[in-house]
N, C-alpha and C positions, 0 to 999 in steps of 0.2 A: 505493500500500499503505499510507504515512503518513495517508492521508486514512482510509483505512478503518481502522488505528488510534486515530484522534482519536474517530470515530462510533463506536467500540467501547468506548470509554470512557466518553464520555458516557451512552451505554445505560446502561453498570454501574451509574454513576453516579446515574442517575434512578432506574432501578429498585429501588438501596438506599432511595431516597427514599418511591417510589411502593406498594411491596409491603406495608412493614410499616402504610401508611394504609390501604389497600384492605384487608387483611386484620382491619381492628382495625372498621374502619366499616360491611363487608357480611359475611354467610354463603358467597358466591361472587364470584371478579374472574376478570378473563378478561386473558390478556396473548399479543398475536397477533405473530406477526414474518412478513415477506411480502418474496422478494424477485422482480422480473421476469426477472434472469438466474438466472447458478451462487448457488445460494446459498450463507452466510458463516457455514460449519459452526463455527469459531470462537464467532461473535456469540453466536450459539443456546445452545452450550454455555454461553459465560460466564453468561449468560441463567438458566438451568438451574442455576449453581452460586450465583446471586446466592438463587434459591426455596431451593436448598437449606439456604441460612444460616438460612433464617425458618422450619424443618420444622416447628419448635414452637407457631408462630404459625397453622397451617394444622388444628390440630384443632378440629372440629367446622365446619370450614371445607372450600370446594372452589376450586381454581387452576385453570383450565383453561390450557393453554401449546399456542394452535395456530401452526401453519406452515402457509407455502403459498408454493412454488417449483414450476417447468416439473417438476425430478426432484427427487424425493423419497429415493431410495435410499439414499445415501450419508449424508443427512441423519439417517434413522430410525435406521439402523445404531448412527452416533458417538453420540446421545442415549441410542438403550437402552445402549448400552455404560456412559453418561454417569452414568446413572440407578442401574444395579447396583454402579458405584462408589461415586455418593456414596447410597446408598440412601434415595432421595427416597421419599415417605410416599404412601400411594394417592390422598390427597385432591389431590395434583400428578398430572392427566393430561395427558399430551401428545399433540397430535391432528398429524400432518404429513399435509398436503393436495398431492397433485400437480396443479397445472395453473395458469393465470392468475390474478392476484390480482384485478383488476378483476370478473372473472367468479365465481371459486371464494370469494376470501374473505369476502363477504357469507355464502354458505352455509354455510360452515363455521363465523362466527361467529355464525348461527342455532341450527346442531346444537348447539353447546356453550352456548348456553345466557346468552349475553354482554349483551344486548338490557337494559336497565334496571338492570342493575350496573355495578360497577367495571371500566372496561378501556382497557386501553394497549395501543397498538399501534405498531410499528416498520415502516418501510412503504420497501424499496429499489427506487426506478423511476425509468425514463427519465424519464415526466412526472408529470401531474398525476392519479391515478387516481378520478374522481369516484365511480365508484360505491362502491369500497373505504371511500373518506373518507364517504359519507352512510351507510354501515352502521356505520363506526368510531360515528360522531357517536350513535348510539344507547345508547350504552353511558352509564350516571348514576352517577358522572361519565365523562366522554371523553376522553381525552388522546391525543395522536398527535406522532410524531415522522416526520417525512418526508424522506429523502434522495433527493434527485433532480439530473438535470443543470442546472447554473448558469444560469438563464434569467430570463423576466419574472415576479420578485416578487410584484409588486402585482396579474399576475392573477392568481398560486397564492393570493394572500391573501387573495382576492377569493374564490376558491371555497370555499375553510376557511372565511371568514366565511357563505358563503351555507350551506354544511351544519351551523354552527350553532354554531360555533367562535366564540369573541366575544373574544379574546383568542391574540392570534400573535405568533411573535417568527422573523426570518429571519436566517440565515447564513452567508454563502462561507466555505468553507474551500478554502485556494489550497495548491497545489504549485508546484513547479517542472513538470510534467507534466500537471495537470488542476485542474478547479474544480469542485467542490461545492456544491448547495444544500441547508442542511440549516432546515429549518422544523420552529418545536413550534407544538402546535394546543389551545389549552384554554379553559376558561370561570373557571378558578379563577387569581386575581392571586397567589395563594400560590404556586401550582405554577408558576407563570410565572417567579416571583422565585428559586425552587430550580431550576429550569433555567440560567437566568442565572448561578446561583451557580455551579452544576456547571459552565458553559461553559467561565467564565475560570480555574477551578480543576485544568483535565487537565493532565496532563504536556506539557511543551513538548519536544513530537514535530519534529525535526532538519526545517526547510525546509517547514512548515504554521505558516502563518498564518491571520489573519479578515482578512475585509474586509465591511463592512455593505451590505447590498444599496441600501439605500436613500441612502446618501453618492455625492454626482453627483462627486465625485472621488475614485471608488473607491481611497482610501488603505488600504493595509497595515495589520495589526496586530498586534504580534507574542503570544502567548497567557502571559498573567502577571496574579497576582491585585491587579496595578494596573497595569491597562490604559493606554495612552497617551489624553488626554484630548482632542488636538486635533480629530479629528474629532466627538466630542458637543460640544465650545467650539462648534462652527462649526453644527451643527445647532440646541443651544439658540439661539443668536442668530439663525437664520433662524426656528425657529417663533414668536421674540418679537415679530421681523417681520412674518412674518403674520398674528400674532392680535392681538397687542397687549400689554399688560401682565398677568402670570400668578403667579400663588400658588405658592409653593415647594413644596407637593403637588401641585398639577397639572403641575410642571416634571419633580419625580418620575415621576408617571406618564407624561408623556410618554417619559421616558427609559427607563422600565420595557418599555412597549409601542411602540415605534415607532422603537429604537434598540439595538444589540445590545449597550449597555451594561444595568447592572443601579442598579435605583432610586437605591441608597446613592452612585453614581458622580456624583449629578447636584451636591447641594451641595459636594464640594471643587472641581469646576469654578465652579458659578457664585460661590464666595468669590474663585477668582481674575479672574474677569469683576469683581468687585467690586471688587479691588484695583487692578484695571486701568485701572476708569472706564470699561468698556465697555456697563456697566449699571449700574441705581440701584436701590435698594431704598424700601419704604416700608412699619414707621417705619425712618428712619436709622440707628437705634441699637438694641443689643440681641441677641439671640441669632438665628440665622436659621431661625427655627422655621416651623412649615407655612401657617400663615395671613402670613407676608412676602410683598410682593406684588415682582413682579420686573417692570424695563422697561428697555427700551434708553433709553442715555442721550443 
């Protein structure tokens, strides 16, 4: 339950960023939510409440809210009640569909006119629903939050890249009873940075910690605005060992795209490594700007 609360808060935080941007740049947009098992009605209601907050931005635009789950009767009843309570405008249409995500989400997105317009999807699935991911990638732009069983992140990431998502991030959410993999896929570095900012800004739910699926040591990290730098320090040193000298700009991008950390976390860690004598810089003095080259000592 604690992991579900974290993923729900992350969804709400990302919708707060995505919705106004999508409604500003396009006449229509689509948000899709899907579950392979029982629908998280609370998460669906939370998404609807976010959209209700932006009702004034819906004038002259269309926002389709597509939901796919094996059973949607309770979901439909609860969302209808929430719409009545919130007084959501006619420009916000809700489309619950009963069935399997990989089979019916592509059909539902086509019916909603999602292709070629801003599209954000949140999928909760046991594996990697390839057909659904391909359909989501047809959005312009398209973004995906995928919650699945903790497994081979490298293989899942390859599937996301193959569908056309050029930027991805993965983090494992771990408590005393379970571990889930949360993946984010986009083609926008700005959106990826926004997701990372949300990732470290969520409330610190008791017992839930993060784990970088690329960290061979599998260290658990407390959720904090100032995350422990140890794993990033090791990953930056390993990257420099593999690639040789890199600029600060390149190391910031590596941090953003290849680790659970934010780009802004790279410079403090590099500063610590320079102080410790683990790396060198060129030029030797001055501000640690983007064109400064960093290499192993």
